[in-house]
C-alpha positions as CSV (number, residue, x, y, z in Angstrom):
1,M,0.0,0.3,0.2
2,A,3.0,2.3,0.8
3,G,4.2,1.3,-2.6
4,S,1.2,2.3,-4.2
5,E,0.5,5.7,-2.0
6,S,3.9,6.9,-2.9
7,A,3.8,6.5,-7.0
8,V,0.3,8.1,-6.8
9,G,2.2,10.5,-4.5
10,E,4.6,10.8,-7.3
11,A,2.2,10.8,-10.2
12,T,2.5,14.6,-12.3
13,P,0.6,16.2,-15.2
14,W,3.4,15.0,-17.2
15,S,3.6,11.1,-16.3
16,D,0.2,11.3,-16.4
17,A,0.1,12.1,-20.0
18,Q,3.2,9.9,-20.5
19,R,0.9,6.9,-18.9
20,A,-2.4,8.0,-21.1
21,K,-0.7,8.0,-24.6
22,M,0.9,4.4,-23.9
23,R,-2.6,3.5,-23.3
24,R,-3.9,5.2,-26.4
25,Q,-1.0,3.3,-28.2
26,A,-1.6,-0.1,-26.4
27,Q,-5.4,0.1,-27.4
28,D,-4.7,1.3,-31.4
29,I,-2.7,-1.8,-31.6
30,L,-5.1,-3.8,-29.8
31,T,-7.9,-3.0,-32.3
32,N,-5.2,-4.4,-34.8
33,L,-5.1,-7.8,-32.9
34,L,-9.0,-7.8,-33.1
35,E,-9.3,-6.7,-36.2
36,A,-6.7,-9.8,-37.5
37,Q,-8.2,-12.1,-35.1
38,S,-12.0,-11.7,-36.2
39,R,-10.5,-12.0,-40.1
40,L,-8.9,-15.1,-39.2
41,E,-11.1,-16.2,-37.4
42,E,-13.6,-15.7,-40.4
43,I,-11.6,-17.4,-43.0
44,G,-11.0,-20.6,-40.2
45,V,-7.5,-20.1,-39.5
46,E,-8.6,-23.1,-36.7
47,K,-9.0,-25.4,-39.0
48,W,-5.6,-25.2,-41.0
49,A,-3.1,-23.1,-38.3
50,P,-4.7,-23.7,-34.7
51,E,-1.2,-23.8,-33.3
52,A,-0.2,-20.7,-34.6
53,F,-3.5,-19.3,-34.2
54,T,-3.0,-20.3,-30.2
55,K,0.4,-19.1,-29.7
56,A,-1.0,-15.7,-31.3
57,G,-3.8,-15.9,-28.7
58,A,-1.1,-16.3,-26.2
59,A,0.9,-13.3,-26.8
60,A,-2.9,-11.4,-26.9
61,A,-3.4,-12.6,-23.7
62,A,-0.5,-11.8,-22.4
63,G,-0.6,-8.0,-23.1
64,D,-4.4,-8.0,-21.6
65,A,-2.8,-8.7,-18.0
66,E,0.1,-6.7,-19.0
67,Y,-2.6,-3.5,-20.0
68,R,-4.6,-4.6,-16.8
69,E,-1.2,-4.3,-14.6
70,R,-1.0,-0.8,-16.2
71,R,2.2,-1.8,-17.7
72,F,1.2,-0.3,-21.1
73,L,4.8,-0.5,-22.7
74,E,4.8,-4.1,-22.3
75,A,1.0,-4.5,-23.2
76,T,2.0,-2.7,-26.3
77,A,5.0,-5.2,-27.0
78,S,2.6,-8.2,-26.4
79,Y,0.0,-6.5,-28.4
80,Q,2.6,-6.2,-31.2
81,Q,3.5,-9.6,-31.5
82,G,0.2,-11.2,-31.5
83,V,-0.4,-8.2,-34.3
84,E,2.7,-9.7,-36.3
85,E,2.1,-13.5,-35.9
86,L,-2.0,-13.0,-36.7
87,Q,-0.8,-11.2,-39.7
88,A,1.8,-14.0,-40.7
89,L,-1.5,-15.8,-40.4
90,L,-3.0,-13.5,-42.9
91,D,0.0,-13.5,-45.4
92,T,0.3,-17.4,-45.7
93,A,-3.5,-17.8,-45.9
94,P,-3.5,-17.7,-50.2
95,Q,-0.9,-20.4,-49.9
96,V,-2.9,-22.4,-47.6
97,L,-5.5,-22.1,-50.2
98,E,-3.2,-22.9,-53.2
99,E,-1.8,-25.7,-51.3
100,N,-5.9,-27.1,-50.2
101,L,-6.4,-26.8,-53.4
102,L,-3.6,-29.0,-55.0
103,T,-4.2,-31.7,-52.6
104,A,-7.7,-31.7,-53.5
105,H,-7.2,-31.7,-57.4
106,Q,-4.4,-34.6,-56.7
107,A,-6.9,-36.5,-54.1
108,I,-9.9,-36.3,-56.5
109,D,-7.0,-37.8,-59.5
110,E,-5.8,-40.6,-57.4
111,G,-9.5,-41.2,-56.2
112,R,-9.2,-40.4,-53.1
113,R,-12.0,-38.8,-51.6
114,E,-11.6,-38.2,-48.0
115,T,-8.6,-36.7,-48.6
116,A,-9.9,-34.4,-51.4
117,H,-13.2,-33.7,-49.1
118,A,-10.9,-32.3,-46.1
119,A,-8.9,-30.1,-48.3
120,L,-11.8,-28.3,-50.1
121,L,-13.6,-28.2,-47.0
122,I,-10.3,-25.7,-45.9
123,A,-10.3,-24.2,-48.9
124,A,-13.9,-23.1,-48.5
125,T,-13.2,-21.9,-44.9
126,I,-10.4,-19.6,-46.7
127,E,-12.4,-18.5,-50.1
128,P,-15.6,-19.8,-50.6
129,N,-16.2,-18.0,-53.7
130,N,-12.9,-19.2,-55.6
131,E,-13.4,-20.5,-59.0
132,E,-10.9,-23.3,-59.0
133,L,-12.4,-24.4,-55.4
134,L,-16.0,-25.0,-57.4
135,R,-14.5,-26.1,-60.4
136,L,-12.7,-29.0,-58.2
137,R,-16.5,-29.2,-55.5
138,Q,-17.7,-30.7,-58.8
139,R,-15.3,-33.3,-59.5
140,A,-15.6,-34.2,-56.3
141,A,-19.4,-34.6,-55.9
142,V,-19.1,-37.0,-59.2
143,L,-16.1,-38.7,-57.7
144,E,-17.8,-42.1,-56.3
145,Q,-19.6,-42.2,-59.8
146,L,-16.6,-41.6,-61.6
147,L,-14.8,-44.3,-59.6
148,S,-17.5,-46.8,-60.5
149,L,-17.5,-45.9,-64.5
150,L,-13.5,-46.7,-64.4
151,A,-13.6,-50.2,-62.2
152,Q,-16.5,-51.3,-64.7
153,A,-14.4,-50.2,-67.7
154,E,-11.4,-52.0,-66.1
155,A,-13.3,-55.2,-65.7
156,A,-14.7,-55.0,-69.2
157,A,-11.4,-54.5,-70.1
158,G,-9.9,-57.3,-68.3
159,S,-12.6,-59.4,-70.1
160,G,-11.5,-58.5,-73.3
161,D,-14.6,-56.2,-74.3
162,L,-12.5,-53.3,-75.4
163,A,-15.3,-51.5,-77.1
164,Q,-18.1,-52.0,-74.0
165,A,-14.6,-50.8,-72.0
166,E,-14.1,-47.7,-74.6
167,G,-18.0,-47.3,-74.0
168,I,-17.7,-46.7,-70.7
169,L,-14.8,-44.6,-70.4
170,Q,-16.7,-42.2,-72.9
171,Q,-18.8,-42.1,-70.2
172,A,-16.9,-41.3,-67.5
173,V,-15.1,-38.3,-69.5
174,A,-18.0,-36.6,-70.2
175,L,-18.7,-37.0,-66.8
176,D,-15.0,-35.7,-65.4
177,S,-13.5,-34.0,-68.1
178,Q,-10.3,-32.9,-66.5
179,S,-9.7,-37.1,-65.1
180,L,-6.1,-37.6,-65.6
181,K,-7.0,-40.7,-65.2
182,A,-10.3,-41.3,-67.4
183,R,-8.5,-39.4,-70.0
184,S,-5.2,-41.8,-70.2
185,E,-7.5,-44.9,-69.7
186,L,-9.9,-43.8,-73.0
187,E,-6.9,-43.2,-74.6
188,H,-5.4,-46.5,-74.1
189,V,-8.2,-48.2,-74.8
190,T,-9.5,-46.3,-77.5
191,L,-5.6,-47.4,-79.1
192,A,-5.8,-50.9,-77.6
193,Y,-9.5,-51.3,-79.5
194,A,-8.3,-49.5,-82.7
195,T,-5.1,-52.0,-82.8
196,Q,-7.5,-54.8,-82.3
197,R,-10.2,-54.2,-84.9
198,F,-6.9,-53.1,-87.3
199,N,-5.8,-56.9,-86.6
200,D,-9.1,-58.6,-87.1
201,A,-9.7,-56.5,-90.6
202,M,-6.3,-57.7,-91.6
203,S,-6.9,-61.3,-91.3
204,N,-10.2,-60.8,-92.3
205,G,-9.2,-59.2,-95.6
206,Y,-6.0,-62.0,-95.8
207,L,-8.7,-64.6,-95.3
208,A,-10.4,-63.7,-98.0
209,L,-8.2,-62.7,-100.2
210,N,-6.6,-66.6,-100.0
211,K,-10.4,-67.0,-101.4
212,G,-10.5,-65.1,-103.7
213,Q,-12.6,-63.0,-102.5
214,F,-10.7,-59.5,-104.4
215,D,-13.6,-57.1,-102.8
216,Q,-14.2,-58.3,-99.7
217,A,-10.3,-58.3,-98.9
218,K,-10.4,-54.6,-100.4
219,S,-12.9,-53.7,-98.1
220,A,-11.4,-55.1,-94.5
221,F,-7.8,-53.3,-95.8
222,R,-9.6,-50.6,-96.5
223,K,-10.9,-50.4,-93.0
224,A,-7.7,-51.5,-91.8
225,T,-6.5,-48.3,-93.5
226,R,-8.8,-46.3,-91.4
227,L,-8.5,-47.4,-88.4
228,V,-4.5,-46.9,-88.2
229,A,-3.8,-44.3,-90.8
230,G,-0.6,-44.5,-92.9
231,S,-0.2,-47.7,-92.2
232,A,2.2,-49.5,-94.2
233,M,0.8,-52.8,-93.5
234,A,-2.7,-52.1,-95.0
235,A,-1.5,-50.2,-97.7
236,S,0.9,-53.7,-98.5
237,A,-1.9,-55.9,-98.3
238,L,-3.7,-53.4,-100.9
239,E,-1.3,-53.7,-103.5
240,D,-1.1,-57.7,-102.6
241,V,-4.9,-57.7,-103.6
242,D,-4.6,-55.4,-106.6
243,S,-1.5,-58.3,-108.0
244,A,-3.6,-60.9,-107.2
245,E,-6.6,-59.8,-108.6
246,T,-4.9,-58.9,-111.5
247,A,-3.0,-62.5,-111.4
248,H,-6.5,-63.8,-111.6
249,H,-8.3,-62.0,-114.2
250,L,-5.1,-63.0,-116.6
251,A,-5.5,-66.6,-115.8
252,D,-9.6,-66.5,-116.6
253,L,-9.2,-64.7,-119.6
254,R,-6.3,-67.6,-120.5
255,R,-8.3,-70.1,-119.8
256,S,-11.3,-67.9,-121.3
257,G,-9.4,-68.0,-124.1
258,R,-8.0,-71.8,-124.5
259,S,-11.5,-72.9,-123.4
260,F,-12.7,-70.2,-126.8
261,E,-9.6,-71.9,-129.0
262,M,-11.3,-75.6,-128.1
263,Q,-14.7,-75.0,-128.8
264,E,-13.6,-72.8,-132.1
265,Q,-15.0,-69.5,-131.1
266,W,-12.5,-67.5,-132.7
267,A,-13.6,-64.2,-132.0
268,A,-14.6,-64.6,-128.6
269,A,-10.8,-65.8,-128.1
270,V,-9.4,-62.4,-130.0
271,I,-11.5,-60.9,-127.1
272,A,-10.2,-62.5,-124.2
273,F,-6.5,-62.5,-125.7
274,E,-6.9,-58.7,-126.5
275,Q,-8.0,-58.1,-122.7
276,A,-5.4,-59.7,-121.3
277,L,-3.0,-57.5,-123.6
278,Q,-4.3,-54.5,-122.3
279,I,-3.7,-55.2,-118.8
280,D,-0.2,-56.5,-120.0
281,G,1.6,-56.2,-123.7
282,N,4.2,-58.3,-122.9
283,L,2.3,-61.7,-122.4
284,L,3.7,-64.2,-124.1
285,F,0.4,-66.2,-124.0
286,A,-2.2,-63.3,-125.1
287,R,0.9,-62.5,-128.0
288,Q,0.8,-66.3,-129.1
289,G,-3.1,-66.7,-129.0
290,L,-4.3,-63.3,-130.5
291,E,-2.2,-64.2,-133.4
292,H,-3.6,-67.6,-133.8
293,S,-7.0,-67.0,-132.6
294,S,-6.8,-63.8,-135.2
295,A,-5.5,-66.1,-138.6
296,R,-8.4,-68.4,-137.4
297,A,-11.4,-65.7,-136.5
298,R,-10.2,-64.6,-140.4
299,L,-10.9,-68.0,-141.7
300,D,-13.6,-68.6,-139.9
301,Q,-15.2,-65.5,-140.8
302,Q,-14.1,-66.1,-144.7
303,F,-15.8,-69.5,-144.2
304,R,-18.6,-68.7,-142.9
305,S,-19.8,-66.5,-145.5
306,A,-18.6,-68.3,-148.3
307,I,-21.3,-70.7,-146.8
308,D,-23.8,-68.7,-146.3
309,Q,-24.0,-66.7,-149.6
310,P,-23.1,-69.8,-152.2
311,E,-24.1,-67.1,-154.8
312,R,-21.1,-65.2,-154.6
313,L,-19.2,-68.5,-155.9
314,S,-20.6,-68.2,-159.1
315,D,-18.1,-65.5,-159.8
316,K,-14.9,-67.8,-161.0
317,M,-12.2,-65.3,-158.8
318,V,-14.0,-65.6,-155.7
319,A,-14.8,-69.6,-156.1
320,D,-10.9,-69.9,-156.8
321,A,-9.9,-68.0,-154.2
322,V,-12.6,-69.9,-151.9
323,A,-11.0,-73.5,-153.2
324,Q,-7.4,-72.4,-152.1
325,L,-8.9,-71.8,-148.8
326,L,-9.9,-75.1,-148.7
327,R,-6.4,-76.4,-149.7
328,D,-4.6,-74.1,-146.6
329,A,-7.2,-74.9,-144.6
330,A,-6.5,-78.4,-145.6
331,T,-2.9,-78.5,-143.8
332,I,-4.5,-77.3,-140.4
333,T,-3.8,-80.0,-136.7
334,P,-5.7,-80.0,-135.1
335,R,-9.4,-80.0,-136.6
336,G,-12.3,-79.4,-134.6
337,P,-15.8,-80.1,-135.3
338,I,-16.6,-76.9,-137.0
339,L,-14.1,-76.4,-139.1
340,R,-14.4,-80.4,-140.2
341,Q,-17.8,-79.4,-140.7
342,Q,-17.3,-75.9,-142.2
343,L,-14.4,-77.8,-144.9
344,E,-17.4,-80.6,-145.5
345,Q,-20.1,-78.0,-146.0
346,L,-17.5,-75.4,-148.4
347,E,-16.3,-78.5,-150.0
348,A,-19.8,-79.3,-151.2
349,V,-20.9,-75.7,-152.1
350,L,-17.8,-75.4,-153.9
351,E,-18.4,-78.2,-156.0
352,K,-22.1,-76.9,-156.7
353,A,-20.5,-74.0,-157.6
354,N,-18.0,-75.5,-160.2
355,T,-21.0,-77.6,-161.5
356,P,-22.6,-76.1,-164.6
357,I,-25.9,-76.1,-164.7
358,P,-28.1,-76.0,-168.8
359,V,-30.0,-72.9,-169.1
360,I,-32.2,-72.3,-172.3
361,L,-32.3,-68.7,-173.6
362,R,-35.0,-68.0,-176.4
363,S,-35.1,-64.3,-177.9
364,D,-36.8,-63.1,-181.4
365,M,-33.7,-63.0,-184.1
366,E,-33.8,-58.6,-184.0
367,T,-32.7,-58.5,-180.1
368,D,-29.3,-58.1,-179.4
369,V,-28.6,-60.0,-176.3
370,T,-25.4,-59.6,-173.9
371,L,-25.3,-61.5,-170.6
372,R,-23.4,-59.6,-168.4
373,K,-20.3,-61.6,-166.8
374,V,-20.5,-64.0,-169.2
375,A,-20.6,-62.8,-172.8
376,R,-22.2,-61.0,-175.6
377,L,-24.8,-63.4,-177.7
378,G,-25.7,-61.1,-180.1
379,R,-29.0,-61.9,-181.8
380,F,-30.3,-65.6,-182.2
381,Q,-33.7,-67.4,-181.5
382,Q,-32.7,-70.1,-179.0
383,R,-29.2,-70.6,-176.7
384,K,-28.3,-73.1,-174.5
385,L,-25.6,-72.2,-171.9
386,N,-24.3,-74.1,-169.0
387,L,-23.8,-71.4,-165.9
388,R,-22.4,-71.3,-163.0
389,P,-24.9,-71.7,-160.3
390,G,-25.9,-67.7,-159.1
391,T,-27.8,-64.8,-160.0
392,Y,-27.6,-63.5,-163.5
393,I,-28.3,-60.2,-165.7
394,A,-29.2,-60.6,-169.7
395,V,-29.4,-57.4,-171.1
396,G,-31.2,-56.6,-174.6
397,T,-30.9,-54.1,-177.0
398,R,-32.4,-53.0,-180.4
399,D,-32.8,-50.4,-182.5
400,G,-35.8,-48.1,-182.2
401,Y,-36.7,-50.5,-179.4
402,R,-36.9,-49.9,-175.4
403,D,-33.8,-51.6,-173.9
404,V,-35.3,-54.6,-171.9
405,R,-33.0,-56.3,-168.8
406,L,-33.9,-59.6,-167.1
407,T,-32.1,-60.8,-163.9
408,F,-32.9,-64.2,-163.1
409,S,-31.1,-67.0,-160.7
410,I,-30.1,-70.7,-160.7
411,N,-28.9,-73.4,-158.3
412,H,-29.2,-77.1,-158.5
413,D,-32.2,-76.9,-156.3
414,T,-34.3,-75.9,-158.6
415,E,-35.3,-76.6,-162.5
416,P,-33.4,-73.9,-164.3
417,P,-35.9,-71.2,-165.6
418,T,-36.2,-70.4,-169.5
419,V,-34.8,-67.3,-170.2
420,V,-36.8,-65.1,-172.7
421,I,-35.4,-61.7,-173.8
422,A,-36.8,-59.3,-176.6
423,C,-37.1,-55.8,-177.3
424,T,-40.8,-55.6,-178.2
425,E,-41.9,-51.9,-177.1
426,Q,-41.0,-49.5,-179.8
427,I,-39.6,-46.2,-179.2
């Protein structure tokens, strides 16, 4: 008591003023401390830095005790220490926010739901409207469903059903497009599924190629090129199909050409060998086949023309040319049934063509008669001529009379006509 009274007794206006000033300084700093404390409580400091916040509170409590004891200078120092510690916590809040957002992001990617939720809770107390926080909350909300889809996809892939696995993973990526695991798994399965389909397409293509099913083989190999763009294997396979198809087509043309030759269908054989040469002009079988078939096709056409138009043989030059054809054809070996038949028919036709038919021509002794391509007969009453089968034209002329012209045909199958030719119409 004596000390207190002595102190009071020693108080002076100046010392009172000094103490008042120190009290105000302590109060000002205390105000800053309380504001920092309030701000930290608002951002949930007790959840992310409880020990540091407690330590800062201890400094503030010490300042309160010193303030009550009117030791304002010490109280000011304690309050200032508390302010500095609280400000340090405020300064670390952004870093704590980023750390927890990063932790949440990693935990979501790794499927650690509890860790993600705990980190998001702390981040939400610091900055509840943070854009990254809102995005991570959306991802966390579907994490359980995402993990389920990933498990389903893994099971489907493990059973070899890559198509189902790909579909499930597409759902997973649609659910959380930022999921590294979902995107990575989808990329892996998509590649594996494409490889599987590529291998299946290549296998189907070669299976079809071995069966000579060229269109199916091309379709399969083209599918393979779409699945693996720029695949040298698929491109080479398509070249193999083209080569095999060409070889098959040439073999078909060779067989067809030979078959047509055996059947004595020479025009058809010519077409087959010409088509082969259009593909490869150096093919020996096609060049030889075309040369042989062309010659036989010409001969065949000449024989058919002579057989179908026997009247042309009335011209001795034509008949002689056909006779030469017969002599040339007689050396051909082997002879097919068509050629033998043609030779027999042509020999018969030629024999008839070379066998004259007696024809009687009558006139009036006034008309000058000419049998075209045979002879000028002059005037006569009746003439008997031995003519080759065929069609003839008799022309009569007489001064002062209109010319007459008469066409007649003769052959061994009908009685020869009696040809009467005379100019009777005066001009």
